[in-house]
C-alpha positions as CSV (number, residue, x, y, z in Angstrom):
1,X,5.9,-16.6,-20.8
2,X,8.6,-17.6,-20.1
3,X,11.5,-15.3,-20.2
4,X,15.2,-16.4,-20.0
5,X,17.2,-16.1,-16.3
6,X,19.1,-12.4,-17.1
7,X,15.6,-11.4,-17.6
8,X,14.3,-12.9,-14.1
9,X,16.6,-11.6,-11.9
10,X,16.2,-8.1,-13.3
11,X,12.6,-8.3,-12.8
12,X,12.6,-9.8,-9.2
13,X,15.4,-8.0,-8.8
14,X,12.1,-5.6,-9.0
15,X,10.1,-6.8,-7.8
16,X,11.9,-7.3,-4.5
17,X,11.5,-2.6,-4.4
18,X,8.6,-2.3,-5.9
19,X,6.6,-5.3,-4.0
20,X,8.8,-5.0,-0.7
21,X,9.6,-0.9,-0.4
22,X,9.1,0.7,-2.5
23,X,4.6,0.1,-3.8
24,X,5.1,0.9,0.8
25,X,7.4,4.3,-0.2
26,X,4.9,5.0,-2.5
27,X,1.9,5.1,-0.1
28,X,3.4,7.0,3.2
29,X,4.9,9.4,0.7
30,X,0.5,10.1,-0.5
31,X,-0.3,9.8,3.3
32,X,2.1,12.5,4.5
33,X,0.9,14.8,1.5
34,X,-2.2,13.7,3.3
35,X,-1.3,14.1,6.6
36,X,0.1,17.9,5.7
37,X,-2.5,19.4,3.6
38,X,-4.7,18.1,6.4
39,X,-3.0,20.5,9.0
40,X,-2.6,23.3,6.9
41,X,-6.8,23.3,6.4
42,X,-7.9,22.8,9.6
43,X,-7.0,25.7,11.9
44,X,-6.9,25.6,16.7
45,X,-7.9,22.7,18.0
46,X,-8.2,20.3,14.7
47,X,-5.0,21.5,13.6
48,X,-2.7,20.9,17.0
49,X,-4.6,16.9,16.8
50,X,-3.1,17.1,13.2
51,X,0.1,18.1,14.7
52,X,0.1,16.6,18.0
53,X,-0.8,13.4,15.9
54,X,1.6,14.0,13.7
55,X,4.6,14.1,15.9
56,X,3.0,10.8,17.7
57,X,3.8,9.5,14.0
58,X,6.8,10.4,13.3
59,X,8.0,8.9,17.0
60,X,6.4,5.2,16.6
61,X,8.3,5.6,12.7
62,X,11.2,6.3,13.8
63,X,11.3,3.2,17.4
64,X,9.5,1.0,15.1
65,X,12.4,1.3,12.5
66,X,14.8,0.6,14.9
67,X,12.3,-2.3,17.3
68,X,11.9,-0.5,20.0
69,X,8.7,-2.7,21.6
70,X,7.6,0.8,23.3
71,X,6.5,2.3,19.8
72,X,3.4,-0.4,20.1
73,X,2.4,2.8,22.5
74,X,2.8,5.4,19.8
75,X,0.6,3.6,18.1
76,X,-1.7,2.3,20.5
77,X,-2.2,6.0,21.7
78,X,-3.2,7.6,18.1
79,X,-5.4,4.7,17.2
80,X,-7.5,5.6,20.4
81,X,-7.6,9.6,20.8
82,X,-6.4,10.3,17.1
83,X,-8.7,7.5,15.3
84,X,-9.0,10.5,12.8
85,X,-6.1,11.8,12.4
86,X,-4.1,11.3,9.1
87,X,-0.7,10.5,11.4
88,X,-3.0,7.3,13.1
89,X,-3.4,6.6,9.1
90,X,0.3,6.9,8.5
91,X,1.1,4.9,11.7
92,X,-0.9,2.4,11.6
93,X,0.0,1.4,7.9
94,X,3.7,1.8,8.7
95,X,2.7,-1.0,11.6
96,X,1.1,-3.0,8.6
97,X,4.0,-3.0,6.0
98,X,6.2,-4.5,8.9
99,X,3.9,-7.7,10.0
100,X,3.2,-8.0,6.1
101,X,7.2,-8.0,5.9
102,X,7.5,-10.1,9.3
103,X,4.9,-12.3,8.0
104,X,2.3,-11.3,10.0
105,X,-0.8,-11.5,7.9
106,X,-3.6,-11.4,10.8
107,X,-1.7,-8.6,11.3
108,X,-1.5,-7.0,9.1
109,X,-4.3,-7.9,8.2
110,X,-6.4,-5.9,11.3
111,X,-4.2,-2.8,11.0
112,X,-5.5,-2.5,7.2
113,X,-8.9,-3.2,8.5
114,X,-8.4,-0.8,10.6
115,X,-7.8,2.0,8.7
116,X,-10.9,1.2,6.5
117,X,-12.6,1.4,9.1
118,X,-11.6,4.9,10.8
119,X,-10.9,6.9,7.2
120,X,-13.2,7.2,4.6
121,X,-10.7,10.1,2.7
122,X,-10.6,7.6,-1.0
123,X,-6.7,7.3,-1.3
124,X,-6.6,5.4,1.9
125,X,-9.4,4.0,0.8
126,X,-7.6,2.7,-2.1
127,X,-3.6,1.7,-1.1
128,X,-5.6,-0.4,1.8
129,X,-8.1,-2.3,-0.2
130,X,-4.7,-2.3,-2.3
131,X,-2.4,-4.4,0.6
132,X,-6.0,-6.3,1.3
133,X,-4.9,-7.4,-2.2
134,X,-1.8,-7.9,-1.8
135,X,-2.6,-10.4,1.6
136,X,-4.4,-12.1,0.4
137,X,-2.3,-13.2,-2.8
138,X,0.3,-14.2,-0.7
139,X,-2.0,-16.2,1.9
140,X,-2.7,-17.7,-1.7
141,X,-6.6,-17.0,-1.6
142,X,-7.2,-15.8,-4.9
143,X,-11.1,-15.0,-4.3
144,X,-10.5,-12.8,-1.8
145,X,-7.7,-10.8,-3.6
146,X,-9.5,-10.6,-5.9
147,X,-12.0,-8.8,-4.4
148,X,-9.6,-5.9,-2.9
149,X,-8.3,-5.7,-5.6
150,X,-11.1,-5.0,-7.7
151,X,-12.8,-2.2,-5.7
152,X,-13.5,1.7,-6.5
153,X,-10.6,3.7,-6.4
154,X,-8.9,7.5,-7.7
155,X,-7.9,7.3,-11.5
156,X,-4.4,7.9,-10.6
157,X,-4.7,5.2,-8.5
158,X,-5.7,2.4,-10.8
159,X,-3.1,1.3,-12.9
160,X,-1.8,-0.2,-9.3
161,X,-4.9,-1.8,-9.0
162,X,-4.9,-3.4,-12.2
163,X,-1.5,-4.3,-11.7
164,X,-2.5,-5.9,-8.4
165,X,-4.5,-7.4,-9.9
166,X,-3.0,-9.2,-12.8
167,X,-0.6,-10.7,-10.3
168,X,-3.0,-12.1,-9.1
169,X,-4.3,-14.1,-11.9
170,X,-1.3,-15.1,-12.7
171,X,-0.4,-17.2,-9.4
172,X,-4.1,-17.7,-9.9
173,X,-2.7,-19.0,-13.2
174,X,-5.2,-17.3,-15.8
175,X,-2.4,-15.8,-17.8
176,X,-5.0,-14.5,-20.9
177,X,-6.5,-11.9,-18.2
178,X,-3.2,-11.5,-16.0
179,X,-2.5,-10.2,-20.0
180,X,-5.5,-8.1,-20.0
181,X,-4.8,-6.0,-17.0
182,X,-1.6,-5.2,-17.4
183,X,-2.2,-4.0,-20.5
184,X,-5.2,-1.9,-19.1
185,X,-2.4,-0.6,-16.2
186,X,-0.2,0.2,-18.8
187,X,-2.2,2.4,-20.7
188,X,-2.5,4.5,-17.5
189,X,1.2,4.9,-16.7
190,X,3.6,7.5,-18.5
191,X,6.5,5.8,-19.8
192,X,8.8,8.7,-19.1
193,X,8.1,9.7,-14.9
194,X,6.0,5.9,-13.9
195,X,8.6,4.5,-12.0
196,X,6.6,1.2,-12.6
197,X,6.0,1.1,-16.4
198,X,9.2,-0.6,-17.5
199,X,8.0,-4.1,-15.0
200,X,4.3,-3.7,-16.0
201,X,5.7,-4.0,-19.5
202,X,7.8,-6.3,-19.1
203,X,4.6,-8.2,-17.4
204,X,2.1,-7.8,-20.1
205,X,4.7,-9.1,-22.5
206,X,5.4,-12.3,-21.4
């Protein structure tokens, strides 16, 4: 899987966005959409609870982005009083992302497992599994990473999981199976609309 210096730089630039930020942006957008859907479908008390949770989630994100230590107060309140809300899931995923970026892997794993325990929504389960796979990859625990990457997910998220599986297999040294995973992921992506189509294609062709 050799490539020249320029290609390596381009790949590194794309990886920096997609793995460090792009996927988390995608996750937050999905969760926000689910939170809104949950809000409009529920009535009276449940609708108010979702609205309150969403408000706390936004406060957490703002404070957390500003490195405000009091952000943890909002997160704790969300997890204890609004555990079943999408706002709590959104904030916890954000906390996991920040912990991961700061190399606090045990804390990131704790947050992701909290989401899995408290939310049975198939998309949230899939997204947390994907992030757990990436986390275990970062820790070089490849077999654990593959277990999370092989989790059953909705059709729309299969390319993301297959790409992650390919990344794990590359790190493990199984290039042949990695290329197979990338090729399968590519089949589920649209060349014109999928933001990571070119990256996955690049990986599959190496």
